[in-house]
N, C-alpha and C positions, 0 to 999 in steps of 0.2 A: 176885400182882397183876404186869398188865405195866408197863412204865415207857412212857413219851411218846417215840416213838422219833426225835423232830425237835427240835433247841433251841427252847425259846420263842423267845429272841432271834431267831431266824431269821425267826420269826413277826413278832415285833414291829417288827423293821425296817421291816416294810413303811409303817406308820405313818409314817414319818420323811421320806417323799417325797410333798408336796403342792406341787406347782409346776407352771409351765406358761409360756405365752409372755407374761408380764408379772409384775407385781407379786403376791405371797402373797395367799392369801384373810386379811381382815380375823378371821375366825373360827378360824384355826389359835390351836392351843394352844401353849403354852409348854414346853421341855423338862420342866420340872418338873410339869405336869400330863401330859405323855407318860409319864413312871415312876409316877406315879400309877396310870393306868390299865394299864399293864402288871401292876402289882400287882394290879389288881382282876382283871384276866383269869386271871393266874396263880392266885388265891384261888378263881375259878371253875371253872377246869379241874381243880385238885385237890380240891373237894368232890364234882365229878362223878364222879372218879376213885375215890374213896374211898366214896362214900356213896349213890351211884345204884341204884335200885332191883335193877338189873341188870348185869353185870359188863359193862362196855363196852371196846371193843379201844381203847387211848388213838391207835393209829393214824386210827381212824376219826373221834376228834376232831380230831386234827390236821388232818385233811383238809378237814374241815368248817369249820374255823377259817381256814385257809388260801383256801378257797373264797370267806369271808364276806368276809374282807380283801381279796380280788381284785376284789371289786365296787365295794368303796370306792375303789380306785386305777384303774388304765386296762389295756383289752385286752390289751397287749403285754406286762404284766407277768406273770410265771407262775413257779411251781416246777415245775422239770422233774427227773422221775426221770433213771436214769443211761442207758436207753433214747433219753430225748427229747433228752438233753444230745448223745448220740451223733449224732442225727439232724440237730440244729442244725449241728452240724461239717461233717456230710455236704452240707448246703445249700449251702454256700459254698465247700467244700474239694475234693468229690468226686462220686462216682457213687453211685445209689441206685436201687431200685426203685419207682416211683410212678407217677403219671399226667401229671405237669407241671404245678401249679397253684401259685401264689403268692396265697396267703391271708391275712385278716386279719379282727378282728372290727368291724363298723360297724352302728352304730344297735342295738347288741346282737344282732347276728345276723354267723353265719361267712359271710364275705363273699370272691369270687373279686377279687383285685385285676388278675390278669391270668393267661392261659394261655402257657405257654412255647411257643413258635413249635416246630413238629413234634413235639410231644410227642402222646401219646393224648387227652388233654383237649382240647388247640389243635384235632386232625382231628376231633374229635366235636362241635366247635362250642359249646363251653363259654364263653363270654364274660366280660369284666370287667364286675362289677356284680351277676352272677349270685348268688343266695342259697341257700348249700348248708343246709338243713333237716334233714337225715336222712343217715348214711352205712353201707350196708347195714343200713337200715330202724331203727336206731338214732340218735336225736334228737343234733343238734350243741348244743342248747340247753345253756347253763352251762359248755361246753366251751372251752377257751382256743384258740388259733390252733395252737398247738403240739399239742397233744394232738389236736386235729383232723387235724394233718401227720400225726402217726402212726399214725392210723387209715386216713389214705388211702395210705402207703407198704406195701410188702411185697414180698412174692417174684417175680420177674420171670414174667411168665406168668399170675398169679392174677387174679382180676376184684376190682372193688368196685363197688358200687351208689350212686351220689349221687342224692339227691333235690334237686332245682333248683327255685326259684320265682324268676322271671324279670320285669321289668319289663314291663307289657303284659299277661301271661300271667293267666288267671282262676284256674287251679289249678296245685299244682307238678307236676313231672313226672320221672320217672326216667331215670338214662343208666348204661348199665352199660358198665364200662372196664375194659379189660384192662392191668394194671400193665406196664410196659418199664423198663428201663435208662434213666435219667435222666442225661444228660451234658450239664453245664452249658456251654455253649461261649457265650463274650462276645460274638463278631461272627458273626450268623447267616447274612449276607447282603454282599456288597459289589460294586458294579460301577459301570461310567462308564454314566451317563444319557445325557450329551450328550458332545460331543468334549471338552469343558473341565469338565463338572459331574459329579463322582463323589458314590455312595450309599453309605451305611453303615449297616447296620442292627442295632444295640446291643441285645441283648436281657438281658444281666445284668451286675453287677458282683462279679466273683469274682476269685480270686486271679491271673488271667491277664489281667484285662480291657485294663490298660493295655498290657502288652506285644502284645496282640492287635492292638489299636487302631493301636497306633503302627506295627507291621510291616503292617497293611492301608493306612495312610494313606501309607507310604511306595511301596508297589507302585502305587495310584492315581497319586501324583505322577508316578511315570514314564510313566504312559499319558496324562498330560496335564491332571490333574486340576488346576484353579485355583479352582475353586468346589465347596462340599461342602454336602450334605444328611445330616445325622446324625439318625438315624430312633430315637428314644427310647420311642417309644409301646409300650404294655403292658410296660416294663421296671420289674420290680418293686423293683430296687435291689439292694443287697448290702453290701460292705466299704465303710466309710468312705473309707480311705485309696486304695481304689481310684478312689473319686470325685474326690479331690484329684489323684491322679496324672492321672487323665483331664483334669479341667478346666485343669491343668497345661501338658498340652500344647496349649494355645489361648491363655494368658495371658501375661502378663511376670511378670519376676521381681518379688518384693514383693507381686502383685497380692492381696488377701485373698480366697480361696475360700469359706469357710465359716467360721463359729464356733460353738461349743457354750455353752450357759449353763445352769446349774442352781443347786442349793444348794451341792453339792461339787464338781460337776465343770465346769470353765469351761475353754475353749482357745479360739484362735485359729490357724488354717491359712492358710498365704499361699505363693504360689507360689514355690517356690526358684531358678527358672532361666525363661530365656526360652523361650516355649513352640517346639514344632517347627513350627506353623502359623503364620505372619506375618499382620499386620493387613490385608495385599494379600488374603487370602484370604476370599469372602463366604461365610458359612454362614447356613444354615437348619436349624432344629432342630425336629424334629416329634414332639408330647406328646400325649397323652391321659389319658381318666380312670385307664388302670391304669399311667401314669407314675408311680413313687413313689421316696420315700427318696433314696438315692445319686442316680438318676437325674434327681429333683428339683434335687439339689444341682447337679449339671454344669449342666442347663439354665437355672437360675437365677443361676448364677455367670457365665454366655457373655452372660446377658439383663442383668444388672447391669452389665456392664462392655462393653455394646454390640458384642460380638463375634459375635452370631447372631441374628436374627431368630428368634422362636419360633412356630411354626404349628401350629394344631389346636384341643384341647379342654382346659380348667384340668385340672391334672393333682390326682393323689389327696389330697395334704396331708397325708403321713405324714412328719411332721418331727420324729419323738422320737428320743432315742438310748438304746439299751437295752445295759446292761452285766451281763455273768455272773458272778456269784461263786458260788464253790464253798461246799458247805455240809458236806459231810463226805467221807469217803474211799472212800466207795461210787459216786461220781457223779452225787449230787444235786447240783442247781446252782439258784440263784436269778438269774432273769432280770428286771432290775429296769428300769425306766424313770428315767434319772438326768438327763436334760438335754434339752434343743430345739435344733434347728439354725436358724442364723440365717445369711441370706444375706450378700454383702458390705457391704450398704449399710444393712442394718439388719432387713430383711423375716424374718418368721417363718414358714417354711412351714407348719407344723402347722395344721390346721385346730381350731378351738376344740372341736367335737363329738369328737375324737379325743385330747382332753386328759384330765386325770386327773378324770373325773366331774363335770368343769364346777371343780372346787375349784381357786382360784387361777388360774383362767384368765383371759386379759386379757378386759375387758370392751371394747365397741365403743370404740375411741379418736375422738374427733370432732375433725375437721380444723378448724383454725382458719376456713378459707375455706369456706363454706357450698356455694358454687358447686362446689368440688371434691368435695364429697361427694355431689354429684348424679351424678357418673360413676361412684360403685361400684356394681357389681351383687352380687346374692344378698348383701346387708348381714346377713343372718341367721348366715352363717359366716364374714364377713370383717370386719376392721377397716377404718375409714375413716382409717387415717393415711394421709397420702402420703409416698411414699419415691421418690427419684431415681434412676436411672443414672447412669453415670460422663458421659455427653452431657446428663445434664437430663431426661431423657425421665419422665414421670410413672408409678409404678408402686403398687400397694396389695398388703399382706400378711397374713398370716393364712389364707389359703385354698388352699394348692397355689400352682404356677406359672400365671397368667394370659397366654394367649398373645398376642402382638402382632396376630396376625391370626387370629381365631378363626374356626372353619370344621367343619362337621358332616362325618362319612362319608355316603356314600350309605345311606340304611335300608334293611334288609335284608327283602323280603317276608314276612307270616308264613309263609305254604307253604313258603318257602327254607329259613326258618329251622329248620321241624320237619325237613326234608330234610337239612340239614346236621346237626342233632344226633343223626339216625337213621343217619348216616352213608350215605345212599342213595347220594349223588353217588359216594363211594368203592367202594362194595359194587357199584353198577352198573357202575364203570370197571373193576373187577376181572375181572367176567363179560363185559363187552363187549371186552375187551383180547384175550382168547381168540379173539373170531371175526375179528379184525383181521391177523391173522396176522403176516407180516413187517413189516407198516406198524406195528404197534404198538412196537416199537424203534426207530422212525426218528420219532416224533411228536415235534413242535417247536411253538414261538410260530407258524409259518408255516402249520401244518397247519390244514385247513378239514374240519371235521366235516362227514360227508353228512347228507343233508335226512332220511333216515331213522332218524337218532340219535336225534333228541327224541322221535318214535313210539316208539321202542322203550323209551326211559326211561320215558316215561307208563306203557306196558302195565305195564313193570317195578316201578313206584312204586304202582299201583292195586292190583297182586297182593299187595302187602305188609300185610300185618293189622295189623301194629303202625302202619302209618302212617293205613291207612283208618280206624281206631277213634279216632285223634287227632280233637277237635273244636276247632275255633277258639275264640278269647273269645268272641266274639259269640254262637256256637251253645251254647256252656258257659252262658251267662246265660239264653237263651232256655229251655233246659230248666230251670232254677233257677225261672224265672217260672212255667212250667207247673206243675212242682210245687209251687210255692207255692200255686196258685190251686186244685190239686185239694184240698190239703189244708185250705185255705179252705172248699171247697165239704162237704168232709167234715164239719167242725166245725158250719158253719151248717146244714146240710140233712140230717146223717146219711148221706151218700152214700157208700157205699164202691167205688163203679163207679170204672174207671181213665179212664172218657170224661167231659168236661167238660160240664155240662148245657148252658149256653149255647152254641148252636151258632154263633152268631154270632163267639164271642170264639175258638171252637176253630177257626172255618174262617181266622180272621185269624192265629192262631198258626202253622197248618198252612203258609197263604202265605208267611207271614216266614220259616218256616225252609226251603221251597221257595227263596225268593229267595236266602238266606243259602246254600245249597248249589251253585246256579247261580253266584252270585257267586264262591265258592271255586274252581268249575271254571274260570271265566273268568280268575281269577287265576292259576290253574295254568298256563293258554294263556300271558297277559301276561309270565308270567317265564320264558319261553323261553330269551331270550337268556343270563339270569343261569344256568338250569341248564346251559345249552351250553359256558358258560363254564366251570363249575365242574366239570362232569364232563372236559373238556379240561384243568383245572389238575392233576386226578385223574392224569390220562391222561399229562401231560408228567413228573409227578412220578415215575411208574413208569418211564418212558423215559429221561429226563435227570438225576433226581435233585430234591433239596427248592428247592436254589437256582435251578433253571430254573422251577420252579412259580411261586417267590416273584417272578422278573422278570416272569412271565406276571400275577400278579393285580397288580404295583404300575400295571399299563396304565390300569387303571380306577379309581384311588385319587385321590380328590378332594382330600385333604389334601397329598399329594405334588404333585399338578396346582398347587395354591395358591402352594406352596413355590417350584417351579420357576419360575411367574412373577414372582416377586420376584428369584430369582437371574439369569434371562434379560433383566431389564431396571434395569440399574443406577441409573438416574434413581428408578425406583419404590424398589428398596431402599435409597437412600440417603436418601431423603424419608420413609421408617418409619424410620430410625436417629436423626433430628434431633430435637431436645426440640420439645414442643409450644410454641407461640408464647406460650400465655397462662401466666403466672407460670412459665416456664421458669427452671430453675436449675442453672447448671453446677456439677458436683461432682468434686473431682480425688482425692478420696479417697487410699487408701495405695497408693502405686505403687513 
């Protein structure tokens, strides 16, 4: 008879963690109740091991117990095998073969937090918020984020196919991705946008982030930077100590940066020195739905201390702390959620739905001022407790970082989304570049594509069967309606014909399909400018590198343009930093 290979205590310790941004649940049991439950589970597993009708591998029972326990806790808690433990270390320390995605579990589905800039997943148009339902045809249901990441990684040059379900798409679709060596650079792009405004794109928080950022800031200062845009969009976070060191570059000695609170893990982190960036430098921080974890700590700390205006969309809301505990000498480990992050003046970053199965998560705190409660958006995932920045500006917690200036990026047309994810712009640029001869190596942002290029691209994508067979959401729905009508006809009339009996209805459906086809053809022409710019983006990347390509794409960036509007207007910037007149409250905090 085999023995259970994982200590039962390693399983039971899961039950000890039922905390979130607020008071523990009133339903939580006492320690004595806990050990009674441990004893009960031990008896059950012993009976199964000894008396079940067939001999069962105890490892299977252990894995099943772990899976069940995990469903009671949160999606970031997991038991890691030796390979998964190594992968976790690689994600923050080194290089690996992968596709360049940061993923998490959201609404019980594997979700893309953000694609890493310049990686295969990014280049193929995978977006923050995409749901990955299958990896190489196998469902991701019941997998942890770590288990899914392990399946996505592999030998450089090998392929992996992911099935994506995207908001607004009727049906899932497959994307085949070739793995590449993923090198996690912190600063992916930096340049001067104006004579005195610098721009820095920060993509991750790894071991070198603070050092890289400090070096870039010094270089831009020498070029005349007096104001700064810090782009944290689609930055999935990373190491806590790097979030602290980055925040410290902008704050004063003694300023609180972040605190962590849990049942056994509590800490407070303050700036230990005055930052290299003084109060005289105006800063705009760009965030979006893919800004998470350490990136939220930095943007929230700078917002709390009124050191930056935050522009974009509300961040992801991943404010939980995971601690890795070794389980044995073979490399197995327990990655356990042990605490939550809190910003300098008390806001909790974590969204309630990312808590521990809702247990112990804070119920919505009702503001004493009913008028203030009216200002809260999306109350289903936020608390209404009012917080204040150092200047007395009003903020709310429990749902990521809400921007001071909220603005959407320009939506990408449906046809362009299909062309992006099928890499049609990239593939056409590769083909077209060979026709340009010596010009190809000289292409930059000032290059004007010839009028014939778009017609050549249209012929290229219309000859691509993978593109032409893709149906729009509306067309997919129309086909479903027609199938339903046919099925209803067969049931009622016993007619197995593939033609609808009602000629009027059939004619209307045909007319609707024809109208949709014409609309799609019209949209393809209407996105001519988008297509030309996307092809030019790929040609610039091939000729001048990824940094030149990023610079080109920033010219049409609506969120960046909004940030620049404030940095170019001192009065507008300073007015946004002032406390709201109504119920304003000056807070000195810890300095």
